[in-house]
Backbone bond lengths (Angstrom), bond angles and torsions (degrees), N, CA, C in turn:
res aa  C-N    CA-C-N  psi(-1)  N-CA   C-N-CA  omega(-1)  CA-C   N-CA-C  phi
1 M - - - 1.357 - - 1.555 107.93 -
2 A 1.270 115.93 136.04 1.536 119.19 -176.32 1.461 108.02 -72.31
3 D 1.379 111.85 146.83 1.514 120.25 174.77 1.637 112.27 -67.75
4 P 1.232 117.08 124.48 1.489 115.91 177.89 1.462 113.78 -58.70
5 D 1.293 121.56 -31.40 1.391 120.15 178.89 1.472 112.63 -73.54
6 Q 1.348 118.52 -30.39 1.332 119.67 172.61 1.577 116.35 -64.41
7 I 1.414 111.27 -44.89 1.446 118.25 172.05 1.435 117.57 -53.23
8 S 1.401 115.53 -41.47 1.426 125.53 -176.20 1.656 102.11 -69.28
9 A 1.237 120.38 -43.48 1.505 117.39 178.57 1.470 112.39 -62.89
10 I 1.399 121.24 -41.37 1.405 124.76 177.06 1.519 109.54 -57.26
11 R 1.160 122.10 -42.10 1.475 130.43 -172.91 1.542 105.00 -69.10
12 Q 1.282 117.42 -44.76 1.453 118.06 179.57 1.552 113.29 -65.07
13 K 1.381 112.31 -38.18 1.499 115.53 177.43 1.528 108.27 -68.52
14 A 1.297 118.36 -36.32 1.477 119.68 -178.09 1.598 109.91 -65.13
15 G 1.297 118.83 -34.64 1.512 121.50 -177.25 1.474 110.28 -98.64
16 A 1.387 122.15 7.51 1.372 119.53 177.07 1.510 115.58 -61.62
17 R 1.370 111.75 -39.99 1.504 115.25 -179.00 1.507 118.06 -89.20
18 R 1.408 113.24 -2.95 1.500 118.23 -178.92 1.519 112.19 -70.07
19 P 1.241 117.10 131.29 1.470 120.01 -175.20 1.515 111.12 -68.54
20 P 1.296 122.40 149.98 1.470 125.25 176.97 1.536 109.75 -58.06
21 P 1.289 118.90 149.52 1.560 120.90 178.40 1.537 107.97 -58.28
22 E 1.362 111.71 136.62 1.507 117.31 -178.84 1.455 110.52 -78.08
23 I 1.327 119.10 126.62 1.438 121.73 173.44 1.532 113.17 -98.13
24 P 1.301 122.96 123.69 1.328 120.81 -172.64 1.477 110.14 -69.25
25 P 1.333 118.90 148.99 1.453 123.75 -175.82 1.545 109.44 -71.18
26 V 1.282 115.07 147.72 1.543 118.33 174.88 1.471 111.82 -75.94
27 T 1.403 113.92 126.22 1.391 118.93 -179.41 1.670 107.50 -111.95
28 A 1.249 119.53 165.62 1.481 124.66 179.80 1.563 107.48 -63.70
29 A 1.362 116.77 -40.70 1.441 121.34 177.86 1.588 113.60 -57.32
30 G 1.434 105.71 -47.79 1.455 112.89 178.07 1.417 116.51 -68.27
31 A 1.391 115.81 -33.92 1.515 119.11 169.40 1.590 114.33 -58.40
32 L 1.220 115.29 -39.46 1.478 123.48 178.57 1.621 111.45 -61.23
33 G 1.386 112.68 -46.34 1.361 117.17 172.98 1.472 118.20 -54.30
34 K 1.248 117.36 -46.11 1.524 127.28 176.14 1.562 107.11 -62.34
35 A 1.342 117.63 -42.42 1.476 121.65 -175.82 1.506 107.70 -66.97
36 L 1.200 120.04 -35.68 1.575 124.52 -178.80 1.589 104.73 -71.33
37 A 1.323 119.99 -43.50 1.413 118.17 -178.66 1.581 110.84 -61.11
38 R 1.323 114.24 -45.27 1.455 122.04 -177.09 1.587 107.37 -67.78
39 A 1.286 118.84 -42.48 1.440 119.77 179.96 1.529 111.72 -66.56
40 G 1.282 119.34 -28.27 1.401 119.99 -179.56 1.606 108.56 -73.93
41 V 1.386 115.59 -38.27 1.440 119.83 173.13 1.493 116.00 -61.85
42 A 1.343 117.47 -37.08 1.400 126.63 175.37 1.477 114.12 -71.92
43 T 1.381 116.33 -18.89 1.486 121.54 178.98 1.587 106.23 -101.93
44 A 1.308 115.27 75.78 1.513 119.07 172.76 1.580 112.18 64.46
45 G 1.295 114.39 23.02 1.525 111.48 176.61 1.443 112.17 79.98
46 L 1.327 121.53 29.79 1.434 117.28 -178.36 1.496 111.40 -82.31
47 T 1.286 125.47 129.67 1.418 130.43 -175.76 1.466 106.18 -89.35
48 I 1.411 112.29 120.36 1.488 118.64 179.22 1.564 110.00 -127.04
49 N 1.261 115.14 129.37 1.542 116.43 -178.18 1.612 102.35 -122.97
50 A 1.334 115.46 114.40 1.441 117.57 176.34 1.500 111.33 -78.97
51 T 1.278 116.26 102.11 1.525 122.39 -176.89 1.555 111.95 -68.71
52 D 1.323 109.97 -36.49 1.515 110.05 -176.15 1.575 106.75 -155.37
53 V 1.388 115.65 125.13 1.513 120.75 -178.88 1.523 106.94 -124.28
54 T 1.216 117.67 123.32 1.441 122.51 177.89 1.561 111.80 -112.50
55 E 1.315 118.83 161.80 1.411 123.61 -177.93 1.541 109.63 -142.36
56 D 1.288 121.97 129.36 1.394 128.45 175.84 1.466 114.95 -151.51
57 R 1.336 113.21 174.98 1.606 116.66 -179.34 1.495 103.94 -113.21
58 V 1.409 111.05 136.05 1.400 121.26 -179.85 1.486 114.16 -135.96
59 V 1.383 118.09 163.62 1.555 116.96 173.38 1.496 100.92 -126.84
60 L 1.297 115.14 162.54 1.458 125.50 -171.16 1.596 109.79 -55.68
61 S 1.293 114.42 -36.89 1.545 112.22 178.48 1.483 115.45 -72.15
62 G 1.331 118.35 -8.31 1.422 123.53 178.19 1.453 111.59 -96.54
63 L 1.278 122.21 3.09 1.551 124.51 -172.36 1.524 113.11 -87.74
64 G 1.455 116.67 4.74 1.461 117.53 -175.42 1.537 104.89 -58.49
65 G 1.366 117.41 138.39 1.442 123.14 173.30 1.525 114.21 81.97
66 T 1.388 115.00 2.56 1.486 117.73 -174.58 1.442 110.74 -71.07
67 A 1.325 117.41 -34.53 1.504 124.81 -177.57 1.503 112.17 -125.34
68 M 1.337 113.82 144.02 1.451 124.83 173.33 1.417 114.29 -88.51
69 D 1.341 123.22 161.52 1.420 122.31 172.19 1.457 118.29 -55.40
70 S 1.359 116.31 -30.30 1.453 122.67 -174.77 1.609 107.50 -89.18
71 D 1.223 121.03 -4.78 1.476 119.63 -179.90 1.546 111.70 -70.04
72 L 1.309 115.37 161.29 1.576 122.90 174.09 1.490 103.19 -100.78
73 L 1.301 122.88 119.60 1.460 130.88 178.15 1.522 105.09 -111.37
74 A 1.433 115.67 134.79 1.345 119.72 -174.96 1.538 107.25 -151.34
75 I 1.325 119.71 129.30 1.425 126.27 179.42 1.536 106.01 -77.97
76 A 1.311 113.31 138.30 1.415 127.80 176.02 1.584 109.76 -106.79
77 E 1.266 120.99 121.77 1.474 122.30 -175.30 1.530 108.92 -107.05
78 G 1.319 116.97 129.82 1.493 124.45 172.65 1.501 110.76 -109.38
79 A 1.396 113.35 -166.19 1.422 121.25 -178.83 1.509 103.38 -82.59
80 D 1.412 109.80 163.83 1.437 120.12 -176.44 1.500 119.13 51.57
81 S 1.397 107.80 38.60 1.585 112.76 175.87 1.535 110.98 55.30
82 R 1.361 110.57 46.79 1.569 111.88 177.52 1.525 101.06 -111.73
83 F 1.392 113.36 145.88 1.436 116.47 -179.41 1.518 111.75 -140.92
84 G 1.305 110.86 152.24 1.458 122.56 -176.89 1.460 111.06 -132.46
85 L 1.348 116.70 -173.43 1.519 116.92 -170.42 1.517 105.73 -139.40
86 L 1.283 119.48 134.16 1.454 123.00 167.56 1.520 115.23 -109.44
87 I 1.193 122.45 129.21 1.579 127.25 177.70 1.390 112.75 -124.10
88 A 1.358 117.75 112.41 1.405 124.21 -179.83 1.521 111.94 -113.64
89 D 1.258 115.58 134.47 1.624 117.33 -174.23 1.466 105.55 -79.52
90 P 1.395 119.52 170.86 1.576 120.75 -177.68 1.489 110.51 -62.63
91 N 1.319 124.12 -32.40 1.585 124.98 179.92 1.492 108.41 -62.15
92 L 1.346 116.21 -49.69 1.516 117.18 -179.59 1.527 113.32 -59.74
93 V 1.357 115.25 -46.02 1.399 123.71 177.19 1.550 112.02 -59.70
94 A 1.189 119.34 -46.43 1.465 128.50 177.58 1.536 107.03 -58.18
95 A 1.382 120.82 -56.57 1.379 123.78 -176.26 1.529 110.26 -59.99
96 V 1.285 121.68 -38.41 1.442 119.88 -178.65 1.566 109.89 -71.49
97 I 1.235 116.53 -38.41 1.471 120.78 170.28 1.494 115.85 -60.04
98 E 1.423 115.68 -55.33 1.373 121.71 178.91 1.565 117.35 -53.52
99 I 1.294 112.37 -42.62 1.497 115.53 177.86 1.442 115.49 -65.49
100 Q 1.267 113.55 -27.66 1.591 117.87 178.09 1.490 110.62 -89.48
101 T 1.399 122.02 -14.66 1.453 115.22 -177.46 1.580 111.04 -115.12
102 V 1.321 119.08 -33.86 1.434 122.59 178.09 1.549 113.75 -106.60
103 G 1.405 114.80 -13.26 1.370 118.84 -178.00 1.465 118.14 86.10
104 R 1.269 119.00 -0.66 1.536 121.45 -179.06 1.583 108.42 -150.25
105 V 1.297 120.58 166.27 1.345 128.03 171.79 1.396 109.55 -90.93
106 L 1.314 123.06 120.99 1.476 124.76 -176.88 1.640 106.88 -76.51
107 P 1.214 114.53 136.81 1.449 121.02 -178.59 1.527 117.37 -79.36
108 T 1.305 115.09 44.38 1.407 126.47 176.30 1.562 114.95 -132.55
109 P 1.380 119.40 140.55 1.469 114.09 -178.44 1.503 111.46 -64.72
110 A 1.311 118.68 150.54 1.534 118.39 178.72 1.480 112.48 -70.27
111 H 1.282 121.61 150.74 1.396 126.73 179.16 1.540 107.10 -77.77
112 P 1.290 121.50 121.50 1.493 123.71 178.53 1.552 111.16 -57.15
113 R 1.251 117.73 123.94 1.560 117.56 173.57 1.479 104.32 -162.45
114 P 1.350 116.50 158.55 1.503 122.79 -179.20 1.536 107.97 -56.66
115 A 1.413 117.37 140.02 1.481 119.88 178.83 1.482 105.97 -76.31
116 T 1.290 114.65 144.42 1.531 120.27 -179.75 1.579 109.17 -111.04
117 R 1.340 110.09 169.50 1.475 115.91 177.25 1.506 113.14 -55.42
118 T 1.309 114.42 -40.15 1.529 116.50 179.37 1.569 110.93 -62.43
119 D 1.294 116.89 -37.26 1.462 121.08 176.88 1.554 108.61 -57.38
120 A 1.446 112.52 -51.00 1.454 117.82 -179.84 1.518 115.74 -53.80
121 A 1.385 112.37 -45.96 1.493 116.54 -178.54 1.446 110.69 -69.02
122 M 1.451 122.47 -36.02 1.322 120.24 177.17 1.578 116.65 -64.70
123 C 1.393 111.12 -26.98 1.546 117.12 -178.93 1.565 111.90 -96.97
124 A 1.268 115.63 -1.54 1.539 118.35 -172.60 1.549 109.50 -61.31
125 D 1.330 118.13 -46.64 1.403 120.58 -179.86 1.512 116.74 -62.32
126 F 1.363 109.40 -37.00 1.539 118.10 176.83 1.415 112.93 -61.34
127 F 1.496 114.33 -48.48 1.463 116.94 175.23 1.482 111.41 -59.33
128 D 1.281 123.78 -44.03 1.482 125.12 -178.37 1.517 108.62 -59.45
129 H 1.380 124.05 -38.20 1.335 129.61 -179.01 1.570 112.61 -67.68
130 V 1.389 112.57 -37.75 1.442 118.15 175.31 1.503 111.42 -62.74
131 L 1.404 112.28 -52.81 1.483 117.66 -179.52 1.533 118.62 -61.66
132 E 1.375 112.52 -37.08 1.348 117.48 172.81 1.462 116.66 -70.81
133 G 1.454 120.59 -35.38 1.343 126.58 177.60 1.640 110.72 -70.26
134 L 1.294 115.30 -34.71 1.437 117.92 173.73 1.597 111.91 -67.63
135 E 1.351 115.08 -43.87 1.438 115.43 176.05 1.460 115.57 -60.45
136 D 1.405 120.47 -39.29 1.407 122.46 173.71 1.518 119.63 -68.83
137 A 1.354 116.57 -35.15 1.456 118.50 173.74 1.457 115.55 -70.42
138 L 1.387 119.08 -36.09 1.319 120.08 177.36 1.515 116.44 -73.59
139 T 1.357 111.93 -31.63 1.554 116.45 176.73 1.569 108.60 -73.80
140 A 1.337 120.29 -34.48 1.398 121.39 179.81 1.592 111.49 -70.50
141 A 1.303 114.64 -31.03 1.477 119.12 178.16 1.597 112.84 -83.00
142 Q 1.310 112.30 -8.27 1.468 121.87 179.70 1.446 112.10 59.29
143 L 1.310 119.60 39.36 1.450 125.13 174.39 1.452 115.70 -74.72
144 P 1.285 123.34 141.58 1.431 124.36 179.33 1.471 115.03 -57.51
145 V 1.306 117.48 -29.31 1.361 124.52 -174.47 1.588 109.73 -74.59
146 A 1.320 117.32 -16.25 1.488 121.08 -176.67 1.496 108.94 -52.60
147 A 1.325 120.81 -47.64 1.436 119.57 -175.07 1.424 115.19 -61.74
148 L 1.393 118.20 -23.19 1.447 121.07 178.38 1.490 113.93 -85.50
149 C 1.244 117.12 -12.44 1.522 119.91 -178.64 1.461 115.26 -110.45
150 N 1.322 116.26 7.53 1.512 124.52 -177.13 1.527 112.02 -79.65
151 G 1.338 112.60 143.86 1.495 117.33 168.65 1.430 119.64 78.74
152 F 1.386 117.12 5.56 1.502 119.86 -179.22 1.592 110.59 -83.37
153 R 1.300 119.47 140.11 1.421 126.24 -176.91 1.616 107.67 -144.47
154 F 1.215 112.40 158.80 1.561 117.75 177.80 1.475 109.19 -64.86
155 A 1.304 114.12 129.21 1.551 118.26 -178.71 1.610 111.84 -109.41
156 V 1.345 110.31 -62.42 1.512 110.83 -174.83 1.623 107.93 -155.32
157 Q 1.169 113.98 153.24 1.521 119.61 178.38 1.571 105.26 -87.49
158 M 1.450 105.95 142.39 1.498 115.19 173.71 1.424 115.30 -106.32
159 D 1.330 125.17 152.72 1.437 123.60 -172.46 1.506 109.22 -75.59
160 D 1.370 116.78 -42.75 1.493 117.51 -173.96 1.610 107.16 -156.46
161 M 1.296 115.01 177.14 1.468 117.46 -177.20 1.402 113.49 -63.73
162 R 1.322 117.28 -37.67 1.445 121.62 -179.15 1.544 112.14 -55.18
163 A 1.405 110.14 -45.32 1.518 114.84 179.09 1.461 113.77 -72.58
164 A 1.299 118.89 -28.16 1.487 122.73 170.99 1.537 114.96 -63.77
165 K 1.316 112.91 -38.82 1.543 120.08 -171.35 1.650 102.51 -75.71
166 M 1.449 112.42 -27.10 1.601 113.91 -177.20 1.595 104.76 -76.26
167 A 1.392 116.28 -31.98 1.476 119.70 -177.74 1.385 113.13 -79.29
168 L 1.362 121.93 -28.51 1.456 121.98 -176.02 1.489 116.20 -88.26
169 P 1.299 123.35 140.55 1.488 118.62 177.60 1.400 108.93 -67.40
170 D 1.344 109.87 158.66 1.582 121.04 -174.16 1.550 104.74 -87.69
171 I 1.328 119.05 81.73 1.364 128.61 -176.91 1.454 108.81 -133.95
172 A 1.390 119.28 174.06 1.503 126.32 173.56 1.582 108.91 -81.89
173 Y 1.241 109.68 138.26 1.618 116.11 179.95 1.404 112.05 -120.80
174 R 1.297 117.49 146.92 1.495 125.86 168.45 1.524 105.54 -86.69
175 R 1.362 119.93 113.99 1.357 122.45 176.76 1.578 115.97 -105.45
176 F 1.306 111.19 124.92 1.491 118.08 176.67 1.476 108.10 -109.57
177 H 1.411 113.02 134.41 1.446 116.30 179.50 1.503 106.77 -127.02
178 A 1.286 120.62 129.05 1.370 127.68 -173.65 1.544 113.82 -123.52
179 A 1.332 120.14 124.73 1.372 122.78 173.78 1.527 107.67 -93.68
180 L 1.331 119.45 130.62 1.418 121.34 -167.99 1.549 111.23 -122.23
181 D 1.319 113.31 139.91 1.520 122.27 164.93 1.525 109.35 -94.73
182 L 1.318 120.05 116.54 1.446 119.68 -173.40 1.543 110.46 -112.24
183 G 1.265 116.45 135.19 1.466 125.21 176.31 1.525 110.20 60.84
184 D 1.311 119.19 44.72 1.548 120.82 179.67 1.379 115.56 53.48
185 G 1.347 114.90 51.50 1.463 119.88 -179.71 1.495 118.54 95.34
186 G 1.346 118.11 -6.34 1.464 118.86 -179.32 1.440 117.23 -60.42
187 K 1.385 115.26 -41.34 1.453 121.47 -179.54 1.594 107.87 -143.68
188 Q 1.273 108.49 155.31 1.547 116.47 172.85 1.504 108.83 -114.29
189 G 1.339 120.24 116.58 1.375 122.13 -172.08 1.539 112.34 -123.34
190 H 1.343 115.26 -179.39 1.494 121.67 179.74 1.542 110.75 -140.50
191 L 1.245 119.25 141.40 1.428 121.90 169.19 1.530 110.27 -132.60
192 T 1.242 113.92 130.29 1.548 117.33 174.39 1.620 111.25 -120.49
193 L 1.311 115.31 134.98 1.440 127.03 -169.48 1.455 110.88 -123.88
194 L 1.284 117.71 115.36 1.491 120.09 171.76 1.426 112.75 -110.71
195 L 1.371 115.72 129.38 1.524 122.48 179.94 1.566 104.05 -138.90
196 P 1.337 112.92 144.39 1.452 120.60 -178.38 1.487 111.86 -49.24
197 F 1.348 113.58 133.82 1.486 123.06 -172.61 1.603 107.03 -76.07
198 D 1.364 116.63 -39.17 1.491 118.43 -173.79 1.486 109.10 -111.17
199 A 1.341 116.29 166.09 1.454 120.81 174.22 1.576 108.45 -63.73
200 A 1.268 112.03 157.21 1.431 117.85 175.65 1.606 116.45 -64.69
201 T 1.283 121.02 136.74 1.478 118.12 176.25 1.644 109.36 -74.07
202 P 1.331 110.69 149.38 1.524 111.51 177.96 1.574 110.04 -65.96
203 S 1.345 110.57 130.52 1.437 115.76 -179.88 1.626 111.29 -74.91
204 K 1.373 109.95 150.14 1.449 116.20 -175.59 1.519 108.70 -79.11
205 S 1.394 112.60 147.59 1.461 118.11 176.52 1.555 113.05 -74.00
206 P 1.243 116.66 159.24 1.522 119.64 -179.67 1.505 107.11 -61.65
207 E 1.296 123.21 -40.15 1.386 123.75 175.86 1.609 116.56 -54.93
208 T 1.379 109.62 -43.24 1.397 118.04 -178.80 1.592 109.77 -66.71
209 I 1.244 115.25 -39.25 1.489 121.03 -173.86 1.568 104.72 -70.77
210 A 1.460 116.90 -39.21 1.301 116.62 -176.37 1.517 116.67 -68.13
211 D 1.308 115.93 -19.58 1.424 121.64 -179.32 1.516 114.45 -89.20
212 Q 1.346 116.39 -8.52 1.414 119.39 -179.13 1.590 110.26 -101.38
213 D 1.202 116.75 152.07 1.424 126.74 175.41 1.436 107.86 -92.53
214 N 1.457 110.96 135.04 1.539 115.85 179.94 1.522 112.28 56.91
215 A 1.386 117.86 48.13 1.321 118.50 -172.82 1.522 113.92 -90.79
216 S 1.373 117.12 9.10 1.483 116.77 -174.93 1.571 109.08 -68.01
217 E 1.340 112.62 135.38 1.391 120.65 -176.92 1.506 110.92 -102.29
218 I 1.442 117.56 12.15 1.433 117.75 177.99 1.552 113.02 -75.40
219 P 1.289 120.69 126.00 1.429 120.86 -174.72 1.579 107.83 -62.32
220 P 1.356 116.78 136.45 1.495 117.98 -179.39 1.464 117.75 -50.04
221 I 1.373 117.63 -29.35 1.446 117.92 -178.53 1.494 112.96 -70.82
222 L 1.427 116.33 -26.96 1.441 112.55 178.48 1.530 110.66 -77.71
223 L 1.240 121.22 -17.91 1.517 122.18 175.33 1.413 110.71 -64.60
224 D 1.385 122.18 -17.94 1.419 117.70 178.40 1.599 113.07 -107.89
225 A 1.382 105.49 12.63 1.556 111.43 176.69 1.533 113.94 -68.05
226 H 1.371 113.02 149.47 1.523 120.11 -177.46 1.606 101.40 -83.63
227 V 1.400 112.77 130.48 1.430 117.70 176.67 1.531 103.37 -129.80
228 E 1.351 116.01 131.16 1.416 125.97 175.31 1.433 118.94 -98.58
229 L 1.345 123.84 123.36 1.415 129.10 -178.79 1.441 109.05 -121.15
230 H 1.335 122.07 146.65 1.483 127.34 171.60 1.468 105.77 -107.93
231 A 1.396 117.82 125.32 1.383 126.20 166.60 1.468 116.29 -87.90
232 V 1.326 115.67 103.32 1.575 119.63 -168.15 1.462 104.45 -100.06
233 L 1.357 111.47 116.40 1.496 120.21 175.23 1.447 114.29 -75.65
234 H 1.385 113.91 -45.87 1.512 113.91 -176.12 1.504 102.98 -165.29
235 R 1.423 112.31 155.79 1.441 119.30 175.95 1.568 106.00 -131.84
236 T 1.214 112.74 140.94 1.467 120.70 178.96 1.508 112.39 -137.19
237 R 1.346 117.72 155.33 1.482 120.87 172.76 1.488 108.22 -103.09
238 M 1.319 114.56 143.24 1.473 125.83 168.25 1.468 111.26 -153.70
239 S 1.326 114.68 171.48 1.423 118.33 -174.19 1.519 108.30 -79.58
240 L 1.336 115.23 155.42 1.522 120.64 173.26 1.452 113.48 -52.35
241 D 1.353 112.41 -41.67 1.575 118.73 -177.90 1.493 111.72 -58.85
242 D 1.307 115.57 -42.64 1.494 121.03 179.69 1.632 109.00 -67.05
243 V 1.259 115.80 -39.61 1.444 116.84 179.13 1.578 112.73 -67.90
244 T 1.347 116.63 -39.76 1.502 117.03 -179.94 1.445 112.28 -70.28
245 G 1.380 114.79 -12.67 1.459 121.37 -178.29 1.451 113.98 -89.17
246 W 1.433 122.82 0.78 1.322 124.21 -177.00 1.566 109.40 -76.27
247 T 1.269 114.79 153.61 1.545 125.62 -179.07 1.450 107.98 -141.03
248 S 1.325 115.88 156.47 1.515 122.41 179.27 1.500 108.56 -57.46
249 G 1.318 115.05 132.48 1.435 123.39 174.70 1.530 113.17 101.34
250 M 1.330 115.44 -9.16 1.494 117.14 178.63 1.625 107.08 -71.69
251 T 1.278 112.60 163.48 1.441 118.39 172.96 1.499 114.59 -120.26
252 V 1.311 114.92 157.15 1.460 118.19 177.56 1.567 103.19 -119.33
253 I 1.351 115.90 131.34 1.408 123.26 -174.15 1.628 106.65 -89.47
254 L 1.267 112.37 128.39 1.457 117.81 -175.63 1.542 107.47 -121.79
255 P 1.433 114.51 145.79 1.468 116.94 175.15 1.535 113.08 -51.80
256 R 1.258 118.14 157.43 1.407 123.29 -173.32 1.553 111.59 -82.22
257 D 1.361 117.05 -21.65 1.394 120.27 -178.39 1.568 115.19 -88.38
258 V 1.313 118.16 6.02 1.453 116.71 -169.44 1.537 106.40 -83.49
259 L 1.320 122.83 -12.96 1.429 123.69 -179.17 1.459 114.29 -59.22
260 G 1.267 114.21 -33.71 1.498 122.28 178.99 1.433 119.42 -92.11
261 A 1.378 115.33 1.28 1.508 120.70 -179.31 1.430 109.11 -130.59
262 V 1.317 123.94 49.81 1.536 131.99 178.24 1.591 99.75 -74.54
263 V 1.329 115.64 126.79 1.502 123.55 179.67 1.579 106.37 -101.98
264 L 1.297 118.65 124.58 1.556 127.21 166.56 1.439 109.08 -81.31
265 E 1.285 115.91 120.34 1.485 121.56 175.30 1.500 111.21 -120.59
266 D 1.344 113.68 151.49 1.450 119.10 179.79 1.592 107.42 -93.81
267 L 1.234 120.29 -179.87 1.492 118.51 -171.55 1.417 115.85 -71.49
268 S 1.355 118.33 -12.28 1.471 125.07 168.78 1.499 112.00 -82.27
269 G 1.192 125.25 -7.52 1.443 126.43 -176.71 1.614 115.21 90.22
270 H 1.241 117.54 8.67 1.413 118.66 -178.80 1.566 110.34 -87.32
271 A 1.380 116.64 135.28 1.394 121.73 -179.61 1.487 112.55 -71.02
272 R 1.269 120.04 124.65 1.591 122.01 -178.44 1.532 109.91 -108.69
273 A 1.341 123.16 -19.06 1.493 121.18 -174.87 1.487 103.76 -169.17
274 T 1.353 115.03 150.99 1.514 118.69 167.85 1.563 103.01 -117.47
275 C 1.330 109.00 138.85 1.540 116.27 -177.70 1.485 112.11 -145.39
276 R 1.311 116.43 -170.50 1.457 121.52 -173.15 1.589 112.18 -123.73
277 L 1.326 113.20 131.79 1.414 116.25 -175.75 1.604 106.93 -75.11
278 G 1.275 117.58 141.62 1.446 124.76 176.88 1.471 112.77 -159.55
279 Q 1.411 114.81 -152.03 1.468 118.67 -175.15 1.563 104.16 -135.85
280 A 1.334 110.40 149.14 1.492 121.44 173.88 1.544 110.04 -149.87
281 G 1.302 110.88 119.06 1.596 113.06 179.26 1.530 110.41 62.77
282 G 1.330 117.69 32.89 1.478 118.69 -179.69 1.571 113.93 72.69
283 Q 1.313 118.53 7.51 1.461 123.12 174.15 1.547 110.10 -113.95
284 R 1.365 111.52 153.88 1.423 117.71 177.71 1.637 107.12 -64.32
285 A 1.307 117.71 144.55 1.463 120.43 -177.34 1.447 105.97 -151.04
286 V 1.379 114.21 165.20 1.427 124.57 167.44 1.493 112.11 -126.84
287 R 1.402 110.33 146.15 1.484 112.21 -175.73 1.551 104.02 -110.44
288 I 1.363 113.78 126.67 1.415 121.62 179.97 1.553 110.44 -110.46
289 G 1.306 116.05 144.27 1.401 117.33 175.40 1.532 110.58 109.10
290 S 1.326 114.78 165.82 1.408 130.52 -168.78 1.591 115.14 -144.50
291 D 1.343 118.87 149.32 1.462 112.15 172.37 1.509 108.90 -82.96
292 R 1.313 117.62 -173.63 1.414 129.22 -178.50 1.608 111.76 -58.80
293 S 1.240 113.81 -31.99 1.417 116.54 -176.50 1.496 112.74 -82.12
294 G 1.332 117.87 -6.74 1.455 123.79 177.65 1.515 111.02 91.18
295 Q 1.342 119.41 2.65 1.412 119.52 178.00 1.546 114.45 -85.55
296 T 1.402 118.67 125.68 1.458 116.57 -173.64 1.613 109.01 -74.28
297 E 1.265 113.83 136.85 1.574 122.00 174.36 1.502 105.60 -77.75
298 D 1.313 111.82 123.68 1.566 117.00 -178.61 1.544 109.23 -92.65
299 L 1.350 107.90 149.43 1.471 116.28 170.22 1.590 105.86 -96.56
300 P 1.380 115.73 156.19 1.442 115.71 178.08 1.590 106.04 -58.52
301 A 1.258 117.46 135.67 1.511 119.86 -175.20 1.502 105.35 -115.45
302 P 1.374 120.31 154.46 1.450 124.12 172.72 1.562 112.42 -53.74
303 P 1.306 115.75 146.14 1.427 118.87 -175.50 1.570 108.41 -59.32
304 I 1.336 110.32 143.63 1.602 120.27 -176.90 1.572 100.74 -115.77
305 T 1.437 108.40 123.03 1.400 112.31 175.84 1.482 107.89 -101.16
306 S 1.311 120.22 -170.66 1.414 121.81 179.97 1.517 114.23 -74.77
307 Q 1.292 114.33 -16.34 1.393 124.59 171.46 1.464 114.64 -82.59
308 P 1.379 125.21 141.95 1.384 124.30 177.94 1.526 111.90 -58.38
309 E 1.468 111.66 149.75 1.474 112.24 -176.20 1.513 108.36 -69.54
310 Q 1.408 116.37 143.12 1.339 122.17 177.37 1.610 107.87 -110.04
311 V 1.330 108.41 135.99 1.544 118.86 179.71 1.542 107.84 -114.65
312 A 1.295 117.08 118.90 1.407 119.25 172.22 1.506 117.07 -59.26
313 V 1.356 119.33 127.11 1.450 124.84 174.15 1.496 111.87 -71.59
314 P 1.367 121.47 129.53 1.472 122.77 -178.48 1.501 103.99 -70.62
315 P 1.408 112.37 175.30 1.592 116.34 -178.04 1.480 105.14 -62.82
316 A 1.424 107.82 157.58 1.472 121.04 -166.40 1.597 105.51 -75.44
317 S 1.316 117.75 1.67 1.512 116.35 175.05 1.451 113.77 -69.42
318 L 1.300 117.46 -23.11 1.540 125.22 176.50 1.478 106.95 -64.94
319 P 1.365 113.24 153.73 1.473 121.32 171.26 1.605 110.09 -52.05
320 K 1.384 112.60 129.06 1.477 115.68 -179.66 1.456 119.15 -70.55
321 D 1.438 117.02 -18.05 1.326 120.15 -178.86 1.516 114.96 -85.93
322 E 1.292 120.86 -7.19 1.410 125.33 172.55 1.500 111.93 -152.48
323 V 1.400 115.00 122.72 1.448 119.67 -175.12 1.542 101.49 -114.26
324 K 1.380 113.37 133.61 1.456 119.38 178.98 1.520 104.27 -125.27
325 T 1.392 113.79 148.70 1.404 124.61 173.86 1.506 105.91 -140.65
326 G 1.471 115.50 104.66 1.543 117.04 -176.99 1.557 104.96 61.88
327 A 1.429 106.30 -129.17 1.457 117.29 -176.45 1.551 113.63 -84.67
328 V 1.390 112.77 6.77 1.485 117.28 -172.41 1.562 105.05 -106.62
329 S 1.443 113.96 133.62 1.434 118.09 173.73 1.465 108.79 -128.20
330 T 1.306 117.53 128.70 1.503 119.62 179.30 1.549 102.82 -124.60
331 A 1.395 113.94 117.55 1.420 121.69 -176.79 1.568 106.77 -100.60
332 A 1.345 109.41 135.35 1.527 111.86 175.03 1.502 109.09 -112.62
333 E 1.380 111.94 135.00 1.484 119.56 -175.63 1.483 107.12 -118.02
334 S 1.353 115.91 136.29 1.550 120.14 173.48 1.443 107.71 -80.60
335 P 1.326 119.34 142.94 1.489 125.09 178.70 1.512 113.67 -50.06
336 A 1.329 121.13 143.48 1.446 123.32 -179.93 1.506 110.30 -68.43
């Protein structure tokens, strides 16, 4: 019988010239696969296996067909006003929501439907975990692309691809596309991630912009974008019992000085300008702007009597928490 020590020595000599096992280099696509797996675990223990991750370079004009009507689109914001885009298909969205609500991924395909704000809120933490995990993996591997993918986090949901293209700058993007096995085969989903391909260009100083003619950097397509503003004439507090008692034809008494202090607010409730209520072409209008002396130029206003201005309340079919008449908006708030 052969000596065990002799056999061990022979095996060592046989493997002396064998090369060490080859470890594949870390790639950005591979780092995203690991980031997705870790993000799933961080999101209520969702099991995610990235079966295929690809990486390529695209421009906005080449993004046709990238997203479906039922996909969830979200802008990712990074440092220095850099933006990217996350596109999650309905199966991925459903898996993230199901694992948080019922504790498992249901073994049925998701029903295609437009993504809602609730869907985006439920997936926001997952998106942040993916972006943070990708940043950590690229930094640990010391890949040159790490500096270009750092600092991005979920910012806001977009309604469709057209709106996303209008919000994103017209530059080249690094596109990652991942095919995903969700919940140990419960669903098959997809995630697409777009991040700027190149480093941000240095921004111009205010002095430089002031010395240039036509120095606006707003893309022409954004100048035609639809923007919704609310002209708020007055806000008052009243009890919920009083509000529920409103009927069609009732009036709301407003202070007489509100006509010259109309506030323009954006959809988030931030005041953007103060203006005056008036008329233009027979329609209610507001005048925005001032001359160089700081005096506001007034529009002709409806006659003001010694009594407070009365605004007719629209039919009760409108939402009771906000009553609007033309350019006038009167919001009622219940006491805290």
